[in-house]
TORMI-358372 format. One record per residue (C-alpha): x, y negated, z. Coordinates in pm, 1 decimal. Example, Ala and Ser with C-alpha at 12.3 -4.5 7.8 and 13.67 -1.06 7.14 Angstrom:
! TORMI-358372
SITE          X          Y          Z
SITE     1230.0      450.0      780.0
SITE     1367.0      106.0      714.0
END
This chain:
! TORMI-358372
SITE          X          Y          Z
SITE     6842.4    -9431.4    18506.3
SITE     7050.6    -9138.3    18374.1
SITE     6800.1    -8890.5    18522.5
SITE     6514.2    -9073.6    18352.7
SITE     6687.5    -9060.0    18015.7
SITE     6766.0    -8690.3    18064.9
SITE     6404.6    -8607.0    18152.3
SITE     6287.6    -8809.2    17853.7
SITE     6516.2    -8610.8    17623.3
SITE     6397.8    -8279.3    17771.2
SITE     6030.4    -8372.5    17723.8
SITE     6099.4    -8493.2    17370.7
SITE     6272.5    -8165.1    17287.3
SITE     5983.2    -7964.3    17429.6
SITE     5736.9    -8172.3    17229.6
SITE     5936.1    -8125.9    16908.9
SITE     5963.7    -7750.9    16977.7
SITE     5588.0    -7729.5    17027.7
SITE     5526.3    -7920.2    16703.6
SITE     5773.1    -7699.0    16513.0
SITE     5612.6    -7377.3    16642.3
SITE     5263.0    -7501.2    16553.0
SITE     5382.7    -7607.2    16208.1
SITE     5549.1    -7268.3    16150.1
SITE     5230.5    -7082.7    16250.6
SITE     5004.6    -7306.8    16045.0
SITE     5192.6    -7237.5    15719.7
SITE     5076.6    -6873.3    15730.9
SITE     4726.7    -6917.2    15875.3
SITE     4417.0    -7054.5    15699.1
SITE     4409.0    -7436.7    15681.3
SITE     4239.1    -7648.5    15943.1
SITE     4243.1    -7986.2    16114.7
SITE     4579.7    -8102.7    16246.0
SITE     4615.3    -8005.0    16614.3
SITE     4764.9    -8229.0    16879.5
SITE     5060.4    -8095.3    17081.1
SITE     4958.5    -7881.0    17380.4
SITE     4582.6    -7955.2    17362.8
SITE     4530.4    -7858.8    16998.2
SITE     4184.5    -7947.3    16861.0
SITE     4015.3    -7956.8    17202.2
SITE     3914.8    -8323.1    17157.1
SITE     3712.5    -8225.7    16848.9
SITE     3514.8    -7962.2    17040.6
SITE     3247.1    -8016.1    17304.8
SITE     3357.2    -7806.1    17602.6
SITE     3004.0    -7824.5    17745.9
SITE     2877.5    -7627.9    17448.9
SITE     3157.6    -7469.4    17247.9
SITE     2915.2    -7256.0    17042.8
SITE     2705.0    -7552.1    16930.6
SITE     3015.9    -7759.9    16868.1
SITE     3174.0    -7493.5    16647.6
SITE     2843.3    -7444.3    16467.8
SITE     2780.7    -7814.4    16402.6
SITE     3140.7    -7901.5    16317.5
SITE     3162.5    -7603.8    16082.1
SITE     2851.2    -7705.8    15888.4
SITE     2920.6    -8077.1    15883.9
SITE     3289.5    -8081.9    15812.4
SITE     3534.9    -7797.9    15855.1
SITE     3373.6    -7530.7    15634.5
SITE     3313.4    -7786.7    15360.5
SITE     3668.8    -7914.2    15373.7
SITE     3860.0    -7591.1    15437.1
SITE     3625.3    -7317.7    15314.7
SITE     3480.1    -7012.1    15494.3
SITE     3803.4    -6952.6    15689.2
SITE     3978.6    -7220.1    15889.5
SITE     4205.6    -7244.7    16191.7
SITE     4137.1    -7431.7    16514.4
SITE     4377.6    -7465.3    16804.7
SITE     4201.5    -7418.5    17139.4
SITE     4495.5    -7538.9    17343.9
SITE     4828.3    -7415.3    17210.1
SITE     4697.1    -7094.3    17053.3
SITE     4532.5    -7073.4    16711.3
SITE     4189.7    -6923.3    16648.6
SITE     4074.9    -6828.3    16299.3
SITE     3707.3    -6914.2    16246.8
SITE     3499.2    -6706.6    16002.3
SITE     3199.0    -6892.3    15861.3
SITE     2945.9    -6731.4    15627.6
SITE     2795.0    -6385.6    15578.1
SITE     3044.4    -6271.5    15315.3
SITE     3360.7    -6345.2    15515.2
SITE     3212.7    -6218.1    15844.4
SITE     3106.8    -5891.5    15677.7
SITE     3440.5    -5853.4    15497.7
SITE     3635.1    -5897.1    15821.2
SITE     3422.5    -5718.1    16082.1
SITE     3284.8    -5437.2    15864.7
SITE     3513.7    -5384.9    15563.0
SITE     3826.3    -5438.8    15777.5
SITE     3662.4    -5332.6    16102.2
SITE     3961.9    -5154.9    16254.1
SITE     4198.6    -5448.0    16199.4
SITE     3951.9    -5697.9    16350.0
SITE     3844.1    -5473.2    16641.0
SITE     4060.5    -5633.9    16908.9
SITE     3918.9    -5848.1    17187.7
SITE     4039.1    -6206.0    17207.0
SITE     4200.7    -6311.1    17532.9
SITE     3984.1    -6434.0    17819.8
SITE     4236.6    -6526.4    18091.9
SITE     3968.4    -6557.7    18362.9
SITE     3836.8    -6207.4    18289.7
SITE     4182.6    -6067.5    18230.5
SITE     4268.7    -6176.6    18585.1
SITE     3979.9    -5965.4    18712.6
SITE     3955.7    -5667.4    18476.6
SITE     4330.1    -5630.3    18407.4
SITE     4256.4    -5457.8    18076.2
SITE     4006.4    -5206.9    18217.9
SITE     3641.8    -5146.6    18133.9
SITE     3452.0    -5185.2    17807.9
SITE     3399.3    -5549.2    17713.2
SITE     3744.3    -5702.8    17761.1
SITE     3969.0    -5400.3    17709.0
SITE     4167.6    -5309.6    17400.7
SITE     4330.7    -5011.1    17236.1
SITE     4282.4    -4661.1    17374.3
SITE     4106.3    -4772.5    17693.7
SITE     3844.8    -4963.5    17494.4
SITE     3787.9    -4682.5    17244.7
SITE     3746.8    -4411.6    17507.4
SITE     3534.7    -4621.4    17747.0
SITE     3306.6    -4733.2    17464.2
SITE     3275.2    -4380.9    17317.5
SITE     3196.5    -4227.0    17655.8
SITE     2947.2    -4499.5    17752.7
SITE     2763.9    -4481.0    17420.4
SITE     2740.8    -4102.1    17441.6
SITE     2613.7    -4120.0    17800.5
SITE     2347.0    -4378.6    17717.2
SITE     2231.1    -4187.4    17407.9
SITE     2209.5    -3851.3    17581.7
SITE     2080.6    -3972.4    17912.3
SITE     1765.0    -3759.6    17930.2
SITE     1957.2    -3455.7    18059.2
SITE     1634.5    -3266.8    18118.5
SITE     1496.9    -3534.9    18349.1
SITE     1412.8    -3897.2    18270.4
SITE     1504.6    -4071.3    17946.1
SITE     1603.1    -4436.7    17930.0
SITE     1268.6    -4511.9    17765.3
SITE     1093.4    -4367.1    18072.3
SITE     1294.4    -4603.4    18291.8
SITE     1213.9    -4908.1    18078.0
SITE      843.1    -4818.8    18073.4
SITE      843.7    -4783.2    18452.5
SITE     1008.7    -5121.7    18488.2
SITE      760.3    -5277.5    18245.0
SITE      476.4    -5159.1    18471.3
SITE      653.3    -5302.5    18777.5
SITE      708.4    -5629.3    18590.6
SITE      335.5    -5651.2    18513.3
SITE      251.3    -5603.0    18881.4
SITE      489.5    -5884.6    18979.2
SITE      334.1    -6112.9    18719.2
SITE      -13.6    -6034.4    18854.7
SITE       98.1    -6177.7    19189.5
SITE      126.0    -6521.6    19028.0
SITE     -257.4    -6521.3    19008.4
SITE     -253.1    -6708.2    18680.2
SITE      -84.5    -7012.4    18834.8
SITE      193.3    -7196.0    18649.7
SITE      531.6    -7040.1    18728.0
SITE      892.1    -7043.6    18615.6
SITE      949.5    -6688.5    18478.8
SITE     1331.1    -6701.1    18502.4
SITE     1378.6    -6496.5    18818.3
SITE     1121.8    -6224.1    18742.8
SITE     1249.9    -6179.4    18387.4
SITE     1602.7    -6148.5    18526.2
SITE     1501.8    -5876.8    18772.5
SITE     1345.5    -5647.7    18511.9
SITE     1649.4    -5578.6    18287.2
SITE     1879.5    -5577.2    18591.3
SITE     1666.7    -5302.9    18746.7
SITE     1687.4    -5098.5    18425.7
SITE     2066.8    -5111.4    18450.4
SITE     2044.2    -5020.7    18821.5
SITE     1836.3    -4718.6    18727.4
SITE     2089.2    -4608.7    18465.4
SITE     2403.2    -4672.2    18672.4
SITE     2280.2    -4603.0    19029.0
SITE     1982.4    -4372.8    18959.8
SITE     1726.5    -4583.6    19143.3
SITE     1560.6    -4920.3    19091.2
SITE     1505.9    -5181.4    19363.9
SITE     1200.6    -5366.1    19484.7
SITE     1212.6    -5728.1    19365.0
SITE     1220.1    -5843.7    19729.1
SITE     1495.1    -5601.9    19839.8
SITE     1770.8    -5803.5    20007.3
SITE     2054.6    -5599.4    19855.9
SITE     1902.5    -5648.3    19512.0
SITE     1850.7    -6022.3    19569.5
SITE     2213.4    -6064.1    19678.5
SITE     2332.6    -5888.3    19365.2
SITE     2100.6    -6095.7    19144.9
SITE     2218.4    -6419.5    19306.2
SITE     2581.9    -6329.1    19238.7
SITE     2504.1    -6245.7    18875.0
SITE     2319.9    -6575.9    18829.9
SITE     2596.8    -6772.6    18999.6
SITE     2859.5    -6607.2    18780.0
SITE     2667.5    -6694.7    18463.7
SITE     2636.4    -7057.0    18576.6
SITE     3009.3    -7081.5    18649.8
SITE     3109.6    -6906.3    18326.3
SITE     2897.3    -7153.8    18130.7
SITE     3077.1    -7455.3    18276.4
SITE     3334.2    -7669.0    18089.2
SITE     3586.5    -7592.9    18365.2
SITE     3596.0    -7223.8    18275.0
SITE     3655.5    -7315.3    17910.6
SITE     3953.5    -7520.6    18031.7
SITE     4077.8    -7223.9    18238.7
SITE     4053.2    -6991.1    17939.9
SITE     4237.5    -7228.4    17708.8
SITE     4495.0    -7343.2    17965.3
SITE     4540.0    -7031.8    18185.2
SITE     4816.2    -7185.4    18397.0
SITE     4549.7    -7372.9    18595.3
SITE     4392.4    -7045.7    18719.1
SITE     4669.6    -6977.7    18970.5
SITE     4761.0    -7330.8    19068.0
SITE     4447.9    -7547.3    19077.4
SITE     4127.5    -7528.0    19282.9
SITE     3793.8    -7506.3    19108.0
SITE     3483.4    -7297.0    19044.7
SITE     3699.6    -7016.3    18901.5
SITE     3801.6    -6938.6    19260.7
SITE     3437.1    -6871.3    19349.3
SITE     3404.8    -6660.1    19035.1
SITE     3702.9    -6446.1    19132.8
SITE     3558.4    -6409.9    19483.7
SITE     3223.7    -6294.7    19341.1
SITE     3390.2    -6039.9    19116.1
SITE     3587.9    -5907.1    19412.1
SITE     3258.7    -5863.1    19601.6
SITE     3107.9    -5681.2    19301.1
SITE     3408.6    -5448.2    19274.4
SITE     3372.5    -5354.5    19642.9
SITE     2998.0    -5301.5    19590.2
SITE     3058.2    -5062.3    19298.7
SITE     3336.2    -4889.2    19490.2
SITE     3094.1    -4819.9    19775.4
SITE     2843.6    -4674.3    19526.7
SITE     3119.9    -4459.8    19378.8
SITE     3206.0    -4321.9    19725.9
SITE     2838.5    -4242.2    19795.3
SITE     2811.6    -4056.4    19465.1
SITE     3127.6    -3856.1    19526.3
SITE     2978.6    -3720.1    19851.1
SITE     2653.0    -3604.9    19689.1
SITE     2772.2    -3515.9    19337.4
SITE     2619.2    -3207.6    19172.3
SITE     2821.8    -3134.3    18860.0
SITE     2535.3    -2937.6    18705.5
SITE     2278.1    -3214.4    18763.0
SITE     2420.8    -3562.6    18689.4
SITE     2180.1    -3829.8    18803.8
SITE     2320.5    -4143.5    18641.5
SITE     2615.0    -4310.7    18469.6
SITE     2837.5    -4290.3    18778.9
SITE     2780.8    -3915.2    18811.4
SITE     2864.4    -3862.4    18444.4
SITE     3184.7    -4063.2    18482.8
SITE     3286.6    -3874.8    18798.6
SITE     3237.0    -3543.9    18617.7
SITE     3457.2    -3666.9    18334.4
SITE     3720.1    -3775.4    18590.0
SITE     3717.7    -3423.5    18737.6
SITE     3755.6    -3266.8    18393.9
SITE     4057.9    -3486.3    18318.3
SITE     4224.5    -3486.2    18660.1
SITE     4527.3    -3294.2    18529.1
SITE     4575.0    -3526.0    18230.5
SITE     4847.0    -3778.9    18326.4
SITE     4738.2    -4011.4    18043.9
SITE     4366.8    -4009.7    18124.6
SITE     4178.9    -4339.8    18113.6
SITE     3898.1    -4197.2    18327.4
SITE     4000.2    -4360.0    18653.1
SITE     3815.6    -4521.8    18943.3
SITE     3928.1    -4865.2    18822.9
SITE     3782.4    -4808.6    18476.4
SITE     3459.9    -4679.2    18629.8
SITE     3419.5    -4984.7    18853.0
SITE     3493.1    -5237.4    18575.8
SITE     3277.2    -5049.3    18323.1
SITE     2981.7    -5048.4    18564.6
SITE     3028.0    -5422.6    18609.3
SITE     3039.8    -5469.3    18231.4
SITE     2711.0    -5281.7    18192.5
SITE     2545.2    -5507.0    18448.7
SITE     2682.5    -5832.8    18313.7
SITE     2612.8    -5753.0    17948.2
SITE     2280.5    -5580.2    18007.9
SITE     2114.7    -5832.5    18236.2
SITE     2170.5    -6194.0    18133.4
SITE     2143.4    -6164.3    17754.9
SITE     1823.2    -5958.2    17770.1
SITE     1658.5    -6177.1    18035.1
SITE     1746.9    -6492.9    17839.3
SITE     1600.2    -6343.8    17520.5
SITE     1280.8    -6247.2    17705.8
SITE     1251.1    -6596.8    17851.3
SITE     1304.8    -6760.8    17513.3
SITE     1052.2    -6517.7    17361.0
SITE      778.3    -6629.8    17600.2
SITE      855.1    -6995.6    17528.4
SITE      821.8    -6936.9    17152.2
SITE      500.7    -6738.9    17200.8
SITE      361.1    -7031.7    17400.9
SITE      468.7    -7275.9    17130.4
SITE      304.8    -7071.6    16854.1
SITE      -22.9    -6929.1    16993.3
SITE     -131.9    -6820.1    16643.8
SITE      167.7    -6583.5    16633.3
SITE       83.7    -6450.9    16980.1
SITE     -275.5    -6385.4    16874.1
SITE     -161.3    -6178.2    16574.4
SITE       74.0    -5971.2    16792.1
SITE     -204.4    -5906.8    17044.9
SITE     -439.5    -5802.4    16765.2
SITE     -180.8    -5550.8    16645.8
SITE     -132.6    -5423.9    17003.6
SITE     -510.2    -5373.5    17039.9
SITE     -528.4    -5187.8    16709.2
SITE     -224.2    -4961.0    16748.1
SITE     -185.1    -4911.5    17124.7
SITE     -510.8    -5021.6    17282.7
SITE     -548.5    -5147.0    17639.3
SITE     -510.9    -4835.8    17847.1
SITE     -187.4    -4655.6    17760.7
SITE      166.5    -4784.3    17794.9
SITE      346.5    -4895.5    17477.8
SITE      619.0    -4659.5    17358.2
SITE      897.0    -4690.5    17101.1
SITE      708.0    -4475.6    16848.2
SITE      451.5    -4755.7    16824.7
SITE      704.5    -4998.5    16677.5
SITE      708.2    -4838.4    16331.1
SITE      329.9    -4890.1    16312.4
SITE      349.8    -5257.4    16413.8
SITE      523.5    -5445.1    16128.2
SITE      410.2    -5791.7    16238.1
SITE      527.1    -5742.0    16597.0
SITE      857.2    -5603.0    16468.1
SITE      898.1    -5909.3    16244.7
SITE      823.7    -6142.6    16536.1
SITE     1085.8    -5974.9    16756.7
SITE     1346.0    -5998.3    16479.6
SITE     1257.9    -6361.7    16412.0
SITE     1287.4    -6447.5    16781.8
SITE     1640.5    -6307.9    16788.9
SITE     1731.0    -6474.4    16459.3
SITE     1587.6    -6810.6    16557.3
SITE     1733.5    -6839.6    16909.1
SITE     2081.8    -6739.5    16789.0
SITE     2165.0    -6620.4    17140.5
SITE     2543.2    -6583.0    17098.1
SITE     2633.4    -6820.4    16812.9
SITE     2997.4    -6710.3    16804.3
SITE     2966.4    -6382.7    16995.5
SITE     3274.5    -6294.7    17200.5
SITE     3609.3    -6363.3    17033.5
SITE     3779.5    -6087.5    16838.1
SITE     4151.7    -6041.0    16780.7
SITE     4338.7    -5871.5    16499.9
SITE     4503.3    -5545.5    16606.4
SITE     4794.0    -5574.2    16360.5
SITE     4948.7    -5820.0    16117.7
SITE     4701.1    -5840.9    15830.0
SITE     4690.7    -6019.0    15496.1
SITE     4331.0    -6129.5    15463.6
SITE     4206.4    -6344.4    15176.1
SITE     4564.1    -6441.6    15092.5
SITE     4646.6    -6553.8    15447.2
SITE     4871.8    -6371.6    15691.4
SITE     4705.6    -6338.6    16031.1
SITE     4955.7    -6220.6    16296.1
SITE     4868.9    -5941.0    16539.1
SITE     4684.0    -6069.7    16846.7
SITE     4546.0    -6384.6    16680.4
SITE     4201.0    -6479.1    16812.5
SITE     3919.2    -6458.2    16556.5
SITE     3585.5    -6634.0    16605.0
SITE     3298.4    -6507.3    16386.8
SITE     3008.8    -6749.1    16340.3
SITE     2691.9    -6542.2    16378.5
SITE     2493.5    -6862.0    16321.9
SITE     2617.7    -6872.3    15963.9
SITE     2448.0    -6537.6    15895.6
SITE     2133.5    -6575.3    16108.7
SITE     2063.6    -6925.1    15975.1
SITE     2167.9    -6866.7    15614.2
SITE     1924.9    -7073.6    15406.5
SITE     1937.2    -6842.5    15104.5
SITE     1844.5    -6531.4    15302.5
SITE     1607.8    -6715.2    15539.0
SITE     1437.9    -7014.7    15369.8
SITE     1398.5    -7304.6    15615.6
SITE     1618.5    -7127.9    15874.2
SITE     1555.5    -7392.6    16142.3
SITE     1184.2    -7305.9    16137.4
SITE     1042.7    -7020.8    16347.1
SITE      869.2    -6800.7    16089.2
SITE      803.2    -6423.2    16127.2
SITE      758.0    -6422.0    15748.5
SITE     1136.8    -6412.3    15721.0
SITE     1104.8    -6039.7    15798.4
SITE      786.8    -5954.0    15607.6
SITE      745.6    -5866.9    15239.2
SITE      458.4    -5977.4    15015.7
SITE      251.1    -5679.3    15137.2
SITE      297.1    -5760.9    15507.3
SITE      539.5    -5474.2    15558.4
SITE      849.5    -5516.8    15773.6
SITE     1153.4    -5623.5    15569.5
SITE     1507.9    -5553.7    15687.4
SITE     1791.7    -5799.4    15631.1
SITE     2165.3    -5733.8    15607.5
SITE     2217.8    -6082.0    15753.3
SITE     2059.9    -5987.3    16087.1
SITE     2361.5    -5990.5    16323.7
SITE     2227.2    -6097.1    16666.4
SITE     2437.8    -5827.7    16835.0
SITE     2743.1    -5901.4    16617.3
SITE     2858.1    -5626.7    16379.7
SITE     3142.4    -5389.2    16308.3
SITE     3346.8    -5198.0    16566.0
SITE     3272.0    -5447.7    16843.5
SITE     2895.6    -5460.8    16791.2
SITE     2714.3    -5484.7    17124.9
SITE     2714.1    -5139.6    17282.1
SITE     2375.3    -5206.4    17443.7
SITE     2197.9    -5300.0    17120.1
SITE     1963.2    -5001.0    17134.1
SITE     1871.4    -5061.7    17498.7
SITE     1820.5    -5436.0    17443.2
SITE     1591.2    -5376.8    17143.1
SITE     1394.8    -5121.0    17346.1
SITE     1354.6    -5355.7    17642.7
SITE     1251.1    -5647.4    17425.0
SITE      979.1    -5441.8    17253.4
SITE      845.2    -5259.5    17559.2
SITE      854.5    -5555.9    17800.0
SITE      690.7    -5802.7    17561.6
SITE      422.7    -5567.5    17426.7
SITE      335.1    -5459.9    17781.3
SITE      305.9    -5824.8    17893.3
SITE       90.1    -5919.9    17593.1
SITE     -121.8    -5608.2    17642.0
SITE     -206.6    -5711.6    17998.7
SITE     -199.9    -6093.5    17987.5
SITE     -293.2    -6393.7    17781.2
SITE      -24.2    -6659.6    17789.2
SITE     -116.7    -7017.5    17869.8
SITE       99.0    -7328.4    17881.2
SITE       27.1    -7595.6    18146.7
SITE      108.7    -7853.4    17875.8
SITE       -6.3    -7881.7    17515.2
SITE      196.2    -7630.7    17306.9
SITE      277.5    -7914.7    17065.3
SITE      465.6    -8087.6    17347.3
SITE      680.9    -7786.5    17435.8
SITE     1050.2    -7836.0    17364.6
SITE     1208.9    -7520.0    17220.9
SITE     1555.9    -7666.2    17161.1
SITE     1834.4    -7464.3    17323.3
SITE     2024.3    -7639.6    17601.3
SITE     2402.0    -7653.3    17635.3
SITE     2528.5    -7350.0    17823.9
SITE     2877.7    -7242.9    17726.5
SITE     2869.4    -6957.0    17475.4
SITE     2497.8    -6868.7    17511.1
SITE     2186.5    -7038.6    17370.3
SITE     1954.2    -7088.9    17667.6
SITE     1593.2    -7213.8    17649.8
SITE     1494.7    -7530.9    17834.5
SITE     1305.2    -7486.4    18160.8
SITE      932.0    -7432.4    18122.3
SITE      631.7    -7307.9    18317.0
SITE      380.4    -7047.7    18205.1
SITE       49.9    -6901.4    18325.1
SITE       -7.3    -6526.3    18297.1
SITE     -385.9    -6482.9    18269.2
SITE     -497.1    -6118.2    18317.7
SITE     -690.0    -5985.6    18018.2
END
């Protein structure tokens, strides 16, 4: 009896302490819905599709009630949500340095431990990002440029599609292999055959990781990190897969060390190893084997799934709107012809195709909230005090689907990026890769792949849907933080 009363008092005190701490935090942060103790506003968010939930709730209620900045509690910790072009631009661009932190991802933090590019912060992030960007931009090094590698992979992709013999197929796997092989070429020097067992194993692990990361359970792990160490679940398989990947990259690193020629770097790993050698006497260097391994993994994860998903969604939209496809193919015939490979110089002469590619990315809204940011210092922003380390979620949907910039934003219309003379029209609201200091490092590569892969496919094939295009569903399905197209089948008919 006495023990029961004592435990009841302890729990009551803990509950009151939690409520007091939340109340103290909330007085300084932007307003928002009242959170429950411990679980916060989780019950008001669909864990199966956090992006869609934040997008819908923002439009329907929170942004109307609280304005373009409001606070949600995902568990016990607050997250400041930015909704609308003006506030997103003001935070991520005008105050880019202060909003350049990466929000916590406990599952990834367990694996990366602050290393790499995507989930690192501070000096490690700045130096890894700077080095990786420089390496990708200057990768020709007297031999093969990245564009050469993408063009080669586009030709290999066409040959794989020919093997379907015009029969209906699910393009998911093939479209995943192509961008993955581009990353392999950049990081490891060589691409793999689509039937290579080593390549298939790696692809299967990537696909499995994406499936697990998209599950509600991982959202629970990230918002209640105590469960990671003490409860079973799919996160255990995820950690096992990442351990396998780290060993795989470590083996590649060892191979490269044995055959390294400092005067003739072959790939990203060689460039990193050379930098490690240059800094070996610097006790504060961030160019370590651990950072190399995690950075290579970041390049694969970021450079494969998002690009393959965009390509897949692109084909679905081109099936749905055959009149758009016909106009793109007419422009390909006129500018490129049938016999030479498309190149990036062609893009400036193809305004309609450029508009279609932009509209695809705008319409599908691939990463509605991008990855979470964090403020790097205490900052007074729009009359609110946001403490250092607070998670910040920027709604990219609110810029890509802004109805003033893009009339009828829910409609797929390449005219959103064309002027009255049919010339390509840029938009400041076009943030598919986020913006500011944390803008996607692979933006240039992704845009190159999207243009070269799709123009090469449309140059060589007519696209046919096994069902009436009017019956095709183009609504994104729930998949964690990413907008994924529904499953569909397509016929690639050789021209």
